[in-house]
C-alpha positions as CSV (number, residue, x, y, z in Angstrom):
1,M,-33.3,-4.3,6.1
2,H,-33.2,-6.9,8.8
3,L,-36.7,-5.9,9.9
4,V,-38.0,-6.3,6.3
5,D,-36.4,-9.7,5.9
6,S,-37.9,-10.8,9.3
7,L,-41.4,-9.7,8.2
8,R,-41.1,-11.5,4.9
9,R,-40.1,-14.7,6.7
10,L,-43.1,-14.4,9.1
11,A,-45.4,-13.8,6.1
12,R,-44.1,-17.0,4.4
13,A,-44.5,-19.0,7.6
14,A,-48.0,-17.8,8.0
15,G,-48.9,-18.7,4.5
16,S,-47.5,-22.2,4.9
17,L,-49.9,-22.7,7.8
18,G,-52.9,-21.8,5.7
19,S,-56.2,-20.4,7.1
20,H,-57.0,-20.9,10.7
21,E,-60.7,-20.9,9.9
22,P,-62.0,-24.5,9.7
23,L,-63.2,-25.3,6.2
24,P,-66.7,-26.8,5.5
25,P,-66.5,-30.5,4.5
26,R,-67.2,-30.1,0.7
27,E,-64.6,-27.3,0.3
28,G,-62.1,-29.1,2.5
29,Y,-62.3,-32.4,0.7
30,A,-61.8,-30.6,-2.7
31,L,-58.5,-29.3,-1.4
32,W,-57.5,-32.6,0.3
33,A,-58.4,-34.9,-2.6
34,D,-55.1,-34.5,-4.5
35,T,-53.1,-35.8,-1.5
36,Y,-55.6,-38.2,0.0
37,P,-54.4,-41.8,-0.5
38,P,-56.9,-44.7,-0.7
39,R,-55.5,-46.4,2.4
40,P,-55.1,-45.8,6.1
41,H,-52.5,-43.0,6.3
42,N,-52.4,-42.2,10.0
43,A,-52.6,-44.1,13.3
44,L,-56.2,-43.1,13.8
45,M,-57.3,-44.6,10.5
46,E,-55.2,-47.8,11.2
47,A,-56.9,-48.2,14.6
48,E,-60.3,-47.7,13.0
49,Q,-59.8,-50.1,10.2
50,A,-58.4,-52.8,12.6
51,I,-61.8,-52.8,14.3
52,V,-64.1,-52.3,11.3
53,R,-62.6,-54.8,8.9
54,P,-63.3,-57.9,11.1
55,L,-66.9,-56.7,11.6
56,I,-67.4,-56.4,7.9
57,D,-65.9,-59.9,7.3
58,A,-68.1,-61.4,9.9
59,A,-71.2,-59.9,8.4
60,L,-70.7,-61.9,5.2
61,P,-72.0,-59.2,2.9
62,T,-73.3,-59.9,-0.6
63,C,-74.5,-56.4,-1.6
64,A,-72.7,-53.5,0.2
65,L,-72.9,-49.7,0.3
66,D,-69.9,-47.6,1.5
67,V,-71.2,-44.1,2.5
68,G,-68.5,-41.5,2.5
69,T,-66.3,-43.7,0.4
70,G,-63.8,-40.9,-0.4
71,T,-61.0,-42.3,-2.5
72,G,-62.4,-45.8,-2.1
73,R,-60.5,-47.1,0.9
74,Y,-63.2,-49.6,1.9
75,L,-64.4,-50.7,-1.6
76,G,-61.8,-53.3,-2.1
77,L,-62.2,-54.6,1.5
78,L,-66.0,-55.0,0.9
79,K,-65.2,-56.9,-2.2
80,S,-62.7,-59.2,-0.5
81,A,-65.3,-59.8,2.3
82,G,-67.5,-61.5,-0.4
83,A,-69.8,-58.8,-1.6
84,G,-70.6,-59.4,-5.2
85,Q,-72.1,-55.9,-5.6
86,V,-70.3,-52.9,-4.0
87,V,-71.3,-49.3,-4.4
88,G,-69.5,-46.2,-3.0
89,L,-71.1,-42.9,-2.3
90,D,-69.5,-39.6,-1.4
91,M,-70.4,-35.9,-1.3
92,S,-67.2,-34.9,-3.0
93,F,-66.7,-35.2,-6.7
94,A,-63.0,-34.4,-6.2
95,M,-62.6,-37.4,-3.9
96,L,-64.5,-39.7,-6.2
97,S,-62.4,-38.7,-9.1
98,R,-59.3,-40.0,-7.2
99,T,-60.9,-43.5,-7.0
100,S,-59.1,-45.8,-9.4
101,C,-61.3,-48.9,-8.8
102,E,-64.0,-49.9,-11.4
103,M,-66.8,-50.4,-8.8
104,P,-69.8,-48.1,-9.2
105,R,-69.8,-44.9,-7.1
106,V,-72.0,-41.9,-6.9
107,C,-71.9,-38.3,-5.6
108,G,-74.7,-37.9,-3.2
109,D,-76.0,-36.9,0.2
110,A,-75.6,-39.4,3.1
111,C,-79.0,-38.2,4.5
112,R,-80.8,-38.6,1.2
113,L,-79.4,-41.9,-0.3
114,P,-80.4,-42.4,-4.0
115,F,-81.3,-46.0,-3.6
116,G,-84.5,-48.0,-3.1
117,D,-85.6,-49.5,0.2
118,A,-83.9,-52.7,1.3
119,S,-81.2,-52.5,-1.5
120,F,-78.2,-53.6,0.6
121,D,-77.4,-56.2,3.3
122,L,-74.5,-54.1,4.5
123,V,-74.1,-50.4,4.9
124,C,-70.7,-49.2,6.2
125,S,-69.2,-45.7,6.7
126,S,-65.8,-44.8,7.9
127,L,-65.4,-41.5,9.8
128,M,-68.1,-39.8,7.6
129,V,-70.7,-38.9,10.2
130,G,-68.5,-36.1,11.5
131,D,-69.6,-34.3,8.3
132,V,-73.3,-34.8,9.2
133,A,-75.1,-32.4,11.5
134,D,-78.3,-34.5,11.7
135,L,-77.2,-37.9,13.0
136,R,-80.7,-39.3,13.2
137,A,-81.3,-38.5,9.5
138,W,-78.2,-40.4,8.5
139,V,-79.1,-43.5,10.6
140,R,-82.7,-43.4,9.3
141,E,-81.6,-43.4,5.7
142,A,-79.0,-46.1,6.3
143,T,-81.7,-48.2,7.9
144,R,-84.1,-47.6,5.0
145,V,-81.7,-49.0,2.4
146,L,-80.8,-51.9,4.6
147,A,-82.6,-55.2,3.9
148,P,-84.1,-57.0,6.9
149,G,-81.3,-58.7,8.8
150,G,-78.8,-56.3,7.3
151,H,-75.8,-54.8,9.1
152,L,-74.9,-51.1,9.7
153,I,-71.2,-50.7,10.6
154,Y,-69.8,-47.2,10.9
155,S,-67.3,-45.1,12.8
156,D,-67.2,-41.5,14.1
157,F,-64.6,-39.3,15.7
158,H,-64.8,-40.0,19.4
159,P,-66.4,-37.4,21.7
160,S,-63.0,-37.0,23.3
161,W,-62.1,-34.9,20.3
162,A,-64.4,-32.1,21.2
163,A,-63.7,-32.5,25.0
164,R,-59.9,-32.1,24.4
165,R,-60.3,-29.6,21.5
166,W,-58.5,-31.8,19.0
167,R,-58.6,-30.6,15.4
168,R,-58.9,-32.3,12.0
169,T,-56.0,-31.0,9.9
170,F,-54.3,-31.8,6.6
171,R,-51.9,-30.4,4.1
172,D,-53.1,-29.5,0.7
173,A,-51.3,-30.0,-2.6
174,Q,-49.3,-26.8,-2.0
175,G,-48.2,-28.0,1.5
176,R,-50.4,-25.5,3.3
177,R,-51.9,-26.7,6.6
178,R,-55.7,-26.7,6.6
179,E,-58.3,-27.4,9.2
180,L,-61.5,-29.3,8.4
181,A,-64.7,-28.6,10.4
182,Y,-66.7,-31.4,11.9
183,F,-69.8,-32.0,13.9
184,P,-69.1,-33.8,17.3
185,H,-71.6,-36.4,18.4
186,Q,-71.9,-38.0,21.9
187,I,-72.1,-41.8,22.3
188,E,-75.6,-41.2,23.7
189,E,-76.6,-39.5,20.5
190,H,-75.5,-42.4,18.4
191,L,-77.4,-44.9,20.6
192,A,-80.5,-42.7,20.5
193,A,-80.4,-42.5,16.7
194,L,-79.9,-46.3,16.4
195,Q,-82.8,-46.9,18.8
196,A,-85.1,-44.5,17.0
197,S,-84.5,-46.5,13.8
198,L,-85.3,-49.7,15.7
199,L,-81.8,-51.2,15.1
200,A,-80.3,-53.7,17.5
201,V,-76.9,-52.6,18.6
202,R,-74.4,-55.5,18.5
203,A,-71.2,-53.7,19.5
204,I,-69.6,-50.4,20.4
205,R,-65.8,-50.1,20.2
206,E,-63.6,-47.2,21.3
207,P,-60.0,-47.8,20.0
208,R,-57.0,-45.8,21.1
209,V,-53.7,-44.9,19.6
210,P,-50.4,-44.7,21.5
211,D,-49.9,-41.0,21.4
212,R,-53.4,-40.0,22.6
213,P,-54.6,-40.1,26.2
214,A,-58.2,-40.9,25.3
215,P,-60.1,-43.0,22.7
216,V,-59.9,-41.5,19.2
217,V,-62.7,-43.3,17.4
218,A,-66.1,-44.8,18.2
219,V,-67.3,-47.8,16.1
220,F,-70.9,-48.9,16.0
221,H,-72.3,-52.2,14.7
222,A,-76.1,-52.6,14.6
223,V,-78.5,-54.9,12.8
224,K,-81.9,-54.3,11.2
225,P,-84.6,-56.7,12.6
226,G,-85.7,-59.4,10.2
227,F,-84.3,-62.4,8.3
228,R,-81.7,-62.2,5.5
229,A,-83.8,-64.3,3.1
230,W,-82.9,-63.1,-0.4
231,F,-79.4,-61.9,0.6
232,Q,-78.2,-65.3,1.8
233,R,-74.5,-65.9,1.0
234,G,-74.0,-67.9,-2.1
235,Q,-77.1,-66.7,-3.8
236,S,-76.6,-64.6,-6.9
237,I,-77.6,-61.0,-6.3
238,R,-78.9,-60.5,-9.8
239,H,-81.3,-63.4,-9.5
240,A,-82.6,-62.3,-6.1
241,H,-86.2,-61.2,-6.2
242,G,-86.4,-57.5,-6.7
243,A,-82.6,-56.8,-6.2
244,E,-81.6,-56.3,-9.8
245,A,-84.5,-53.9,-10.5
246,T,-83.7,-52.0,-7.3
247,L,-80.0,-51.5,-8.1
248,K,-80.5,-50.7,-11.8
249,G,-83.3,-48.3,-11.0
250,S,-81.1,-46.3,-8.7
251,P,-79.8,-43.0,-10.1
252,Y,-76.2,-43.7,-9.5
253,K,-73.4,-43.8,-12.0
254,E,-69.6,-44.0,-12.1
255,A,-67.9,-40.7,-11.5
256,E,-66.3,-39.3,-14.7
């Protein structure tokens, strides 16, 4: 009897840990959405946002796109930075359905953005590119939808994750521990992708957190060559030449 009880306890413990096989992003986010809050909920996210938010504020956005918006953590920050038009995009319907804000958002592919050329003066993305295998395709698309003089500000899991074999884990609504797969990218890969899209790199930041011996996040800030003519701060975006048609013509809609 004692042996049977021990085996049952071991089975319950194993079930509480969940599968050891990393989940693909879309499947993982569907399981994570119910417990994923629209705010920084760990030290890594706090460190990332502490770097990214001042960069966004300094960019003085008027029309902004948040790629990998999830539950909308950055949508309000973009609005408070001065953006009159804010759009969020994510691959996960489950995550978008957890967004309580009234700003437009769309379910779509970061490497095939459903927006016209030069639609935004700021594109940001928080820890999304770990879900993207083709880093150059993502940077190329972000550059395409950026207006001349526009800013690309994004973050990725630092290469130290792969070097130290750190894992992305979470607990689902049933309390089971899950692991989320991701694509590691080296700093050199980011720089090569930015250079290939002819973006001028303004800054690279590598924040740390107290309990980790190496940087946990890499933050990149780059600018598309040209002048911010029709996106100047203080100018109504709907009266800017071509902007209203570009945004209204994009096949995005609010998630149901």
